[in-house]
N, C-alpha and C positions, 0 to 999 in steps of 0.2 A: 678202587679200594675204598673210597669215602662213602660209596653206596652200599657197602656190605652191611647187612642187618646186624643188630647187636648180638643175636644168638650165634653168629658165626665168629664172634670174638670172645673166646672163652676167658681171656685174661680180664675182660670187663665184667664177667658174671661170676667171678670167684666168690663162692659162698662163705669162704673163710676170711675174706679181707677184712671185714669189720672186727671179727674175733681177734685176728692178728694184731690189728691196730689197738684194740683194748689191752691185749697182753703186753704189747710193746709200751704202751702208755703207763701201765701199772708197774712194768719192770723199770722204766725210767724214773718214775716217782719213788720206787723203792731204793734205786740206786743213789738218787739224790738225798734221800732221807738217811742213808747209811754212809754217806760220803766221809771217808777218812777213818771210819771205825775199825778198819782192818790194821791200821798202823800200830796201835797199842798191842795187838796180838803177837807181833814179832818181838816184843820185848819182855814177854812173860818169863823167860828164864832169868832175867835180871832181878825179879822178885825174890827168887831163891838166893841169888848171889848177894842181895842186900843182907840177908840173914847171916850168910857165911862171912861176909866182910865185917859185920858187927861182932861176931863171935871171935874173929881173928884180930880185931882191933885195927884193921887195915883202913886208914882214913882215905888214902888215895883210891883204893878200890871202891869204897863206899860212895865217894864223890862221883866216880865214873858211872857206877850203877844208878845212882840217884839221877844223874843228868841223862842217862841212857833212857830213863822212864819218863822224866818230866818233859824233856824236849819233844818226843813224839806226841805226848799229850797236848803240848802247846800247838804242834803241827796240826793235830786233829781240829782244835779250836779255830786255827787259822783257815783250814780248808772248809769247814762248815760255815764260815762267815760268808764265803762266796763272793768276795769282792775281787776286782781285777788285780792280778798279780799274786793272789793268795796261794795258788798252786806252786809257783815259783818260790815263795817264802817258805811254805811247808816243806818243800823239797830240800832247801837249805838247812832247815832245822833238823830234818831227819839225817842229812849227811853229816852235820856237826855232832849229832848224838852218837852216830855209828863211829865216827873217827875218834871221839873221845873214849868210847868204851874199848875200842881196839888199842888205843895208845896208852890210857892210863889203867884200864882194868885188865885187859889181857897182856899188856906190856909188849905189844908187837913192835918190831923194828920198822922204821921207815924204809920203803914208801908204802908198806902194806896198809896202815890206817888210812892213808890218802886214797889208795885204790878202793878200799872198802867204802869210804865215804863217797867217792865218785860213783860207785855201783848203787849205793842207797839213794844218792840224788837222782840218777838216771832211772832207777826202778820207780821212784815216787812220781816222777815226770810221766812215765809211760803209763802208770796206773791211773792218773787223774787228770792229765792234760786233756782238755776238750770233753771231760766227762760231764761238766756242768757249765753253763753259760755264766761267766763271771761279769759282774757289773761294777760300775764306778761307785765309790762311797757316796752316800748322800751329801748333797751340798750343805754347808753350815747355814743355819737360818739367819736371815738378815737381822742385824741388830735393830731393836725398836727405835723409831725416830726420837730424838731428843724432845723433851717437853717445851712447848712454845712459851713465850714470855707471859702469855695470859692464861696458861694452863691452871695455875692455882686460883686465879680469879674466877675461872669458868667452873672449877670444882665448888667453890663457895657459892656461887650463883645458883648451881644446881641444888644445893641444900636449901637455899632460900626459896627457890621456885617451888619446892615441894610443899611449902606452906600456902594454902589457897588464899588466905587473908593478905598475902604479900604479892599477889599476882601483878599489880599495877607497877610497883617499884621494881620488881624483878624484870618486868618487860622493859622498863626504861634503862636499867643497868645493862640489860642484854644488848640494847641498841648502842649504848656507849662502847661496849666491848666490841661490837661489830665494826664500828667506826675505827677503833684503834687496831683491829685486825687488818683493816684496809690500809692503814697508815701507821705501822708500828713505830716510826720515828717520832710520833706524837705521844708515845707512852710516857716519857718523862714528865710531860706537862700534866698528866692525869694520875701519876702514880700515888701521890698522897691522897688524892680524892678517892681513888679506888680502895686504898688501904683503910681509910677512915670509914667510908660508907659500907663497904662489904663486910668489914669486921663488925661493925655495929648491927647491920641487918642479920648477919649470921647468928649473932648472939640472940637477938630477938626471936628468930625463927626457932632456935633451939629451945628457948624458954616456952614458946607457944606450943611446940610439938610435945613438950613435957607436961602440958595441961595448964599452964599459967593463964590466968584471966588477963586479957589485954586491958591496959589502963585506958582512961577516957582520952588521954592526949595522943595515943598511938596513931589514930587515923590522920590527925593533922601532921604528925611528925613524918609519916610516910609520904603524905602529899608534898611536904616541903622538900623531902629528900628527892622525890620524883621531879619536882621543879628544878632542883639543883642539878639533876642529871641532864635534863633537857637544856639547862643554861650551859653546861659544859659542852654538850654537843654543838650548840650554837656558837660557843667561843672557838671551839676547834675548827669548825667550818669557816668561821670568819677569818681565822689565821690562815686557813688554806686559800681563801679568796684573796687575802692580801698578799700572800706568797705568789699566787698566780698573777695578780696585777703587777707586781714587781718584775716577774719574769717577762711578761708582755711588754712592759716599758723598756727593759734592757734589750730585748730582741729587737723592738722597733728602733731603738737608737743605734744598735749595731748595723742594722739594715740600711739606715740612713748614711752611716759613716762609710759603709762599703759601696754605697751608690746603688743599692738595689730598691730603694724606696724614696 
């Protein structure tokens, strides 16, 4: 059987196969595009009933007719959303609308409204169950991470770095922020330094960007501030070295006490 040439297998040479596939694809696309639009067609008699109930002044009938129109429209919106469980929700809405119209509008006795609601629920499920693949709702976007303790300082430094004449001090301050990023527990020691220096440099950069002529003492001031930034880094590293020296001594003493050294 496996050696039979393709011309002896007519089901593999069907000239209408591609045409049927295109027609089925177009029909499936049309069905998905018109999903749920038939539901409001079943409620068109209620449009005339609304007019009649308004003329009669029958509030109960008007409410029943209004709900009988609005709930199927809400069911259409739910169906066309295409999320998982929407067919079930739409069927419940149609069933509630049918039951309310029968109970309040037509004033049918129980259990007739319940039977009609059950029939509307079943009919909606039969019409739309499996007609479209329902998907889970999209996951909520993850909240943005909270700003770091140096976020505001980084923003100021970015404005300062935009001024070419302040490239040297901007690089020095960036190195300070990098050191504090590595050891954020040292930030309290440098908080006042950052506030004073970055605030002043930010104001200077704004004036220069606005076209102000730099005074004669500005280069020396920037040099002094750069030296202060380098001194702060040296101080922070010295404190780290001192802390490490203390840890080494404490560990060595403990090892001797425990008899391991």
